[in-house]
C-alpha positions as CSV (number, residue, x, y, z in Angstrom):
1,M,99.9,170.1,-25.3
2,G,96.4,168.8,-26.0
3,Q,97.7,166.9,-29.0
4,Q,100.5,165.3,-27.0
5,I,98.0,164.1,-24.4
6,R,95.8,162.6,-27.1
7,L,98.8,160.8,-28.6
8,A,99.7,159.5,-25.1
9,V,96.2,158.3,-24.5
10,N,96.1,156.5,-27.9
11,E,99.4,154.8,-27.2
12,I,98.1,153.6,-23.8
13,R,94.9,152.4,-25.4
14,E,96.8,150.5,-28.1
15,G,99.1,149.0,-25.5
16,M,96.2,147.8,-23.5
17,A,94.3,146.5,-26.6
18,I,97.0,143.9,-27.4
19,P,96.8,141.9,-24.2
20,F,93.0,142.3,-24.1
21,R,92.8,140.7,-27.6
22,L,95.1,137.9,-26.6
23,L,93.2,137.2,-23.4
24,S,89.8,137.2,-25.1
25,R,91.0,135.1,-28.0
26,Y,92.6,132.5,-25.8
27,A,90.4,132.6,-22.7
28,D,90.2,128.8,-22.5
29,L,94.0,128.6,-22.1
30,L,93.8,131.0,-19.2
31,I,91.5,128.8,-17.2
32,A,92.5,125.3,-18.5
33,P,95.3,124.8,-15.9
34,F,92.8,125.3,-13.1
35,L,90.3,122.8,-14.6
36,F,92.2,119.8,-15.8
37,E,94.6,117.4,-14.3
38,V,98.0,117.2,-15.9
39,T,97.4,114.5,-18.5
40,L,94.1,115.9,-19.6
41,L,95.6,119.4,-19.8
42,V,98.4,118.2,-22.1
43,A,95.9,116.6,-24.4
44,Y,93.8,119.8,-24.4
45,L,96.8,122.0,-25.1
46,V,98.0,119.8,-28.0
47,A,94.5,119.8,-29.5
48,R,94.3,123.6,-29.1
49,I,97.7,124.0,-30.9
50,A,96.5,121.8,-33.7
51,S,93.3,123.8,-34.1
52,M,95.3,127.0,-34.4
53,C,96.6,125.8,-37.8
54,V,93.2,127.1,-39.2
55,P,93.5,130.8,-38.2
56,L,97.3,130.7,-39.0
57,A,96.5,129.6,-42.5
58,L,93.9,132.4,-42.9
59,G,96.4,135.0,-41.6
60,G,98.2,135.4,-44.9
61,L,95.0,135.9,-46.8
62,A,93.8,138.5,-44.3
63,R,97.0,140.5,-44.4
64,K,96.8,140.7,-48.2
65,A,93.0,141.4,-48.5
66,G,92.5,143.6,-45.5
67,P,94.0,146.9,-46.8
68,Q,92.3,146.5,-50.2
69,L,88.9,145.9,-48.6
70,A,89.3,149.0,-46.3
71,V,90.0,151.1,-49.4
72,L,87.1,149.7,-51.3
73,F,84.7,150.3,-48.4
74,Q,85.6,154.1,-48.5
75,M,84.6,154.4,-52.1
76,P,81.3,156.1,-52.9
77,K,79.9,153.0,-54.7
78,Q,79.7,149.9,-52.5
79,A,79.3,147.4,-55.3
80,P,83.1,146.8,-55.7
81,F,83.5,146.3,-51.9
82,Q,80.6,143.9,-51.8
83,A,82.0,141.9,-54.7
84,A,85.4,141.8,-53.1
85,A,84.0,140.8,-49.7
86,A,82.1,137.9,-51.4
87,R,85.3,136.7,-53.0
88,V,87.2,136.9,-49.7
89,N,84.4,134.9,-48.0
90,L,84.7,132.2,-50.6
91,G,88.5,132.2,-50.2
92,Y,88.1,131.8,-46.5
93,L,85.6,129.0,-47.0
94,M,88.0,127.0,-49.2
95,V,91.1,127.6,-47.2
96,C,89.5,127.1,-43.8
97,G,87.7,124.0,-45.0
98,A,90.8,122.4,-46.4
99,V,93.0,123.1,-43.4
100,S,90.3,121.9,-41.0
101,L,90.0,118.6,-42.8
102,L,93.8,118.3,-42.8
103,V,94.0,118.9,-39.1
104,L,91.2,116.4,-38.4
105,G,92.9,113.9,-40.8
106,C,96.1,114.2,-38.8
107,A,94.3,114.0,-35.4
108,P,94.4,110.1,-35.1
109,F,98.2,110.1,-35.7
110,I,98.7,112.9,-33.0
111,A,96.5,110.9,-30.6
112,G,98.6,107.8,-31.2
113,A,101.8,109.8,-30.5
114,L,100.3,111.0,-27.2
115,G,99.9,107.4,-26.0
116,G,98.5,107.4,-22.5
117,L,97.9,111.2,-22.6
118,N,95.2,111.1,-25.3
119,H,92.2,111.4,-23.0
120,A,89.2,112.1,-25.4
121,F,91.7,113.8,-27.7
122,D,89.8,113.0,-30.8
123,E,86.6,114.6,-29.5
124,I,88.4,117.6,-28.1
125,V,90.2,118.4,-31.3
126,I,87.0,118.0,-33.4
127,W,85.1,120.6,-31.3
128,L,88.1,123.0,-31.2
129,V,88.4,122.8,-35.0
130,V,84.7,123.4,-35.4
131,G,85.0,126.6,-33.4
132,Q,88.0,127.8,-35.5
133,A,86.2,126.8,-38.7
134,A,83.4,129.4,-38.2
135,P,84.5,131.2,-41.4
136,V,83.2,128.2,-43.4
137,L,79.6,129.2,-42.3
138,F,79.9,132.9,-41.7
139,G,82.9,134.2,-43.7
140,A,85.8,136.4,-42.9
141,T,83.9,138.2,-40.1
142,A,86.9,139.5,-38.2
143,L,88.6,140.8,-41.3
144,L,85.5,142.5,-42.7
145,M,84.5,144.0,-39.3
146,H,87.8,145.9,-39.3
147,A,87.4,146.8,-43.0
148,V,84.1,148.5,-42.4
149,D,85.3,150.5,-39.4
150,R,83.7,148.2,-36.8
151,G,86.9,146.8,-35.5
152,A,86.5,148.4,-32.0
153,F,83.0,146.8,-31.7
154,Y,84.4,143.5,-32.8
155,V,87.1,143.6,-30.1
156,V,84.4,144.4,-27.5
157,L,82.2,141.6,-28.7
158,Q,85.1,139.2,-28.5
159,G,85.8,140.3,-24.9
160,M,82.1,139.8,-24.0
161,T,82.1,136.4,-25.6
162,A,85.2,135.4,-23.7
163,T,83.8,136.7,-20.4
164,M,80.5,134.7,-20.9
165,F,82.6,131.6,-21.8
166,I,84.7,131.8,-18.7
167,G,81.7,132.6,-16.5
168,G,79.8,129.6,-17.8
169,V,82.7,127.2,-17.3
170,V,83.5,128.5,-13.8
171,V,79.9,128.6,-12.7
172,L,79.3,125.0,-13.9
173,D,82.7,124.0,-12.4
174,N,83.2,121.9,-15.5
175,T,86.3,119.7,-15.6
176,N,85.2,117.8,-18.7
177,A,87.6,118.9,-21.5
178,V,85.2,117.8,-24.2
179,V,82.4,120.0,-22.8
180,V,84.8,122.9,-22.4
181,A,85.8,122.5,-26.1
182,Q,82.1,122.4,-27.0
183,T,81.4,125.6,-25.0
184,L,84.3,127.4,-26.7
185,A,83.1,126.3,-30.1
186,A,79.6,127.5,-29.3
187,A,80.9,130.9,-28.2
188,Q,83.1,131.3,-31.3
189,L,80.2,130.3,-33.6
190,T,77.8,132.7,-31.9
191,Q,80.3,135.6,-32.1
192,A,80.8,134.9,-35.9
193,A,77.1,134.7,-36.5
194,L,76.4,138.0,-34.8
195,C,79.2,139.7,-36.8
196,A,77.9,138.1,-40.0
197,L,74.4,139.5,-39.2
198,L,75.9,143.0,-38.7
199,L,77.9,142.8,-41.9
200,T,74.7,142.1,-44.0
201,Q,73.9,145.8,-43.3
202,C,76.9,146.6,-45.5
203,G,75.7,144.2,-48.2
204,V,78.1,141.4,-47.3
205,W,77.1,137.9,-48.2
206,P,78.2,135.6,-45.4
207,G,80.0,132.4,-45.9
208,L,78.7,130.0,-48.5
209,T,75.9,132.4,-49.5
210,A,78.6,134.5,-51.3
211,L,78.2,132.0,-54.1
212,F,74.9,133.7,-55.0
213,H,76.5,137.1,-55.4
214,K,75.8,138.4,-58.9
215,E,79.5,138.9,-59.7
216,I,80.5,135.4,-58.6
217,K,80.4,133.2,-61.7
218,L,81.2,129.5,-61.3
219,F,80.8,128.6,-64.9
């Protein structure tokens, strides 16, 4: 009976975790309809969709590397895990950087297609891409936090970051889409920086610093 109750509780917890992750990850989309008039909202949504190309491109790498990193972290010696984490961080840096540049390169063409709806589109998409490109500076923080059994804390931190973002935007009553995009980017970068700092306790070299890992040989 006790085991059945625990299983039921776990199922409820997992069921609640999915919408919580979605709401915390896309908190700006939750409040955008209440902040912007229609034409500005369309421009923001198009910019947001364009910026999502970055995490989508990283998804395949995360699905492949995640299970292997989790196995390596459970090994008695941490050197193989730390070396693998450094390689993944460099992989994230290259993929994330390339896709970010591609999105920014396509932004003028998207703005032209929007015509009269492109209110500050160029600035909005730049800041949204900056937020999504946090792995360039701090590495695969979400993937590695789950690999080192800190996934629950990562989800909580993401929720706290989203709450502070929404609170800041609502309190300031900000209807400037560029400022909202800047605030979101700042929140995403801050969360990534905190996670990267925590991961250093596991010997993980964040972002570009992974180049200095002893097992990374460029030549």
